[in-house]
C-alpha positions in Angstrom: 27.9 42.1 -11.1 31.5 43.8 -10.6 32.0 47.3 -10.4 32.6 48.6 -14.0 36.5 49.7 -13.8 37.1 52.6 -15.6 40.3 51.7 -16.9 40.9 48.0 -19.2 44.2 48.1 -16.8 41.2 48.1 -13.9 39.5 45.1 -15.4 39.1 41.5 -13.5 39.9 38.2 -14.5 38.0 35.3 -14.1 39.5 33.0 -11.4 39.5 29.8 -13.6 40.2 32.1 -16.9 43.1 33.9 -17.0 42.9 36.7 -19.1 39.1 36.4 -19.9 37.3 39.6 -17.7 34.9 38.8 -15.5 31.5 39.6 -15.4 30.8 39.2 -11.7 31.5 37.3 -8.2 29.8 34.8 -6.2 27.8 35.7 -3.4 28.8 33.6 -1.6 32.7 32.8 -1.7 33.6 36.4 -4.1 34.9 34.7 -6.8 35.5 36.5 -9.9 33.5 35.0 -12.9 33.4 35.1 -16.4 30.6 34.6 -18.7 31.6 31.2 -18.9 31.4 30.6 -15.2 29.3 32.2 -14.0 25.5 31.1 -12.7 22.5 34.1 -12.5 19.7 32.6 -10.8 17.3 35.5 -10.4 19.8 38.3 -11.2 22.5 36.5 -8.6 25.6 35.9 -9.3 27.3 32.6 -8.2 30.3 30.6 -9.3 29.8 27.1 -11.1 30.0 25.4 -8.0 26.6 23.7 -7.1 26.4 23.4 -3.4 27.0 27.8 -3.6 23.2 28.3 -5.0 21.9 25.8 -2.3 24.4 27.7 0.2 22.8 31.3 -0.7 19.1 30.3 0.2 19.9 28.0 3.3 22.3 30.0 4.9 22.9 33.3 6.4 25.7 35.6 6.8 25.7 36.3 10.7 29.2 37.6 10.5 31.4 39.3 8.6 35.0 41.4 9.2 38.5 42.0 8.0 39.5 40.0 10.3 40.2 35.9 10.1 41.1 35.8 13.5 37.9 37.3 14.5 35.7 35.2 12.4 37.4 32.4 13.6 36.4 33.5 17.4 32.6 33.8 16.3 33.0 30.2 14.6 34.2 28.0 17.3 32.1 29.9 19.8 29.0 29.3 17.7 29.7 25.9 17.2 30.7 25.3 21.0 26.7 26.4 21.9 26.2 23.7 19.1 25.2 25.5 16.0 26.4 24.6 12.5 28.8 27.1 10.7 30.2 27.8 7.3 33.2 30.1 6.7 33.9 31.9 3.2 37.1 34.0 3.1 38.1 36.4 0.4 41.5 35.5 0.7 41.0 31.7 -0.7 40.8 33.3 -4.0 43.4 34.2 -6.6 42.9 37.8 -6.9 42.5 40.5 -4.0 41.5 43.8 -5.9 39.5 46.5 -4.7 37.3 44.4 -2.5 35.9 46.6 0.5 38.4 45.5 2.8 36.3 45.5 5.8 34.8 42.7 4.7 36.6 40.2 3.7 35.6 36.8 6.0 31.9 36.0 6.2 30.6 33.4 9.0 27.2 31.3 7.9 24.5 29.6 10.0 21.5 27.7 8.4 18.5 30.6 8.4 16.7 28.1 10.8 19.4 28.2 13.4 19.9 32.9 12.6 18.0 34.1 15.8 19.8 31.2 17.9 23.0 32.5 16.9 22.3 35.8 17.2 21.3 35.3 20.8 24.7 33.6 21.6 26.8 36.6 20.0 24.5 38.9 22.3 25.5 36.8 25.2 29.0 36.8 24.4 28.7 40.6 23.2 29.7 40.1 19.7 27.0 42.5 18.2 27.3 45.7 17.0 27.3 47.9 19.6 25.1 50.6 17.4 22.5 48.1 16.2 22.4 45.8 18.9 23.2 42.4 15.6 25.6 41.2 14.4 27.7 42.4 11.4 26.3 40.8 8.7 25.3 41.1 5.1 23.0 39.5 3.5 23.7 37.2 0.0 
C-alpha cells in the first residue's frame, strides 16, 4: 500500500484514472493504482496486468538501483551468460513522486536462475561489498 499522505495535496493519483486517489502501487512495475485497478492477493497489491501476478511468483529481483545505465549493464551481463531477464522501471509511469529514489530500476530473473545469476554477478564483482549479495529487494 501507499504511504498515507498528511495532506490532500500530497495524495497520489491512479495512473489510469486521473483524479482518483491511488490506494497502492503494483509490486512489480510500481504503477499507482486506485481501488478499481488494484488487484490484491494475500495482501500484495498488483496492477490490472495479469502477467504481473505470475511475475511476482516466478521472478526474483536480482538487482535494483537508481541508474538505468547500471541496470542495463547488469541485464546485458546476465543475458550474455544465458540468463533471461526482465527490467521494470518506475520512470515508465506518469507520476514520479516521493518514491525512494535509490530504487528506480529493477532487474529480475526467474527464481530458478537466481543462484546462477548471483554467481555471475559475483564473478563480475557487481555485488554489494557489504553483504556479498546483489543489491536486491523482494516483491
